[in-house]
C-alpha positions, 0 to 999 in steps of 0.5 A: 738593361738585359742582353741576349746573350747575357755571358758575353754581355751582347745584343743589349735591350734596353728599358726605351726598346721594350716601353717603345714597342710596348706603346707602338702595339697598344697603339696599334691594336687598339686601332686594329684590334683585327691585326696582328704585330710582331716585335723583335722584343716580344716573347716568343708565341710559337706556333700563333698565326700571322693575320692578313695584316702584319705589322712589324716593329723594330723599336730601336735598331741600333742600340749598342749605337745609342749607348754609347752614344752614337747616332746611328740607329733607327726606328723601323716599322713595316705592315706586311699584308699576306707576306707584301709590304704595305706600309712603312715608316723610319724614324733616323736621327739627323745632325742639324734636326732636333727631331730627326727625318721620318722617311715613309712610304706606302706601296704605289703611293710613293716614298716620303721625307717628311712633306717631301717626296723622294726623287732619286738622283739617276746613276749609271752604276756603281763608282768606286767612290761611292758609299756602300753598306756591307756587312763585317763578314762580306769577304767571308762569305760573298766573291766579287765576279770580274766586272764588279771588282773595283767597283764595290764603294767605300764601305761602311759598316753602320751597326743598323741595318734598317738605318743602311737601308734609310741611307740607301733610300735617300740616296747616301749609299748607293746600295747595300747588301745584307747578309742575313737581316730578320723580318724586323731589320728591313719590313719598313726599310725595303719599301722605301727604298723601293718606293723613293724610286730603287731596286731591292732584291732578295737572294736564295737561302743556298745557292740560286739567282737573286730576285725582285722582293716581292714578299718578305717571310715564308710563303703564304701559298700553303696558309697563314705562316706561325709567327715562330716562322716569321720571327725565323726567316731570314734572306740575304737582300741588296737594295739600292740604286735601280742602276746600281743594285741588279748589276751588284746581285748579277755579280755577287756569289755565296761562297762554298760553306768550306770555301768561305771558311777557308778563306777566313781561316787563311785571313786570320793567318796571314794577321801579325 
């Protein structure tokens, strides 16, 4: 087993990650040789431009959970057409189902849980007793406006962004907030949420409003972005029920950098 951070032995990469990605890559390019593939475990090919169709792979999102026997992880396969999510599949392990669950979607064609269409349950707004996916850095990165106070929900940090998006699509989580996901974390999950009847909003890199997600990655206006630019893309995302996610986005603000650092420092000083 290797680590992306060898000194601290963090972000493990197993043989399963590598073999699964290679299998997916070979299968995809064997059928679609004109497409491009971007995987989390790829060696970087900095200046190679993307094709119009880009397959984005995370062969095992939640590797640390997997290694420790915690069945909270996902396999994520998303297809982008000029940056817009076009098709997606998520594999999730699931209690009582030996073969797990496969959530899949195509743009304009709805979302499916295996062979069953995904139909969302209506919800009039965020509820304090419903589960919510929040990043561990939430308190130092965001502040909550008054209408949302007391309504964030019961927070859960799972260790797998793709898994949390699956939970939002199935309604287990009323919404998820992702602080700084990479393309491979979200390329499949955001489409499954949207096509299951949910809402997906993307935040700016700095100050500015949250907007409905239309494309992922850097702009295509100036031509095809390089794989390096695609690997470097990251934006905050909120995804969940259509009555919930926009309300949460409207009532969250990012701390300015110095305020965030001060907040974290004060919190550390209060610890025993």
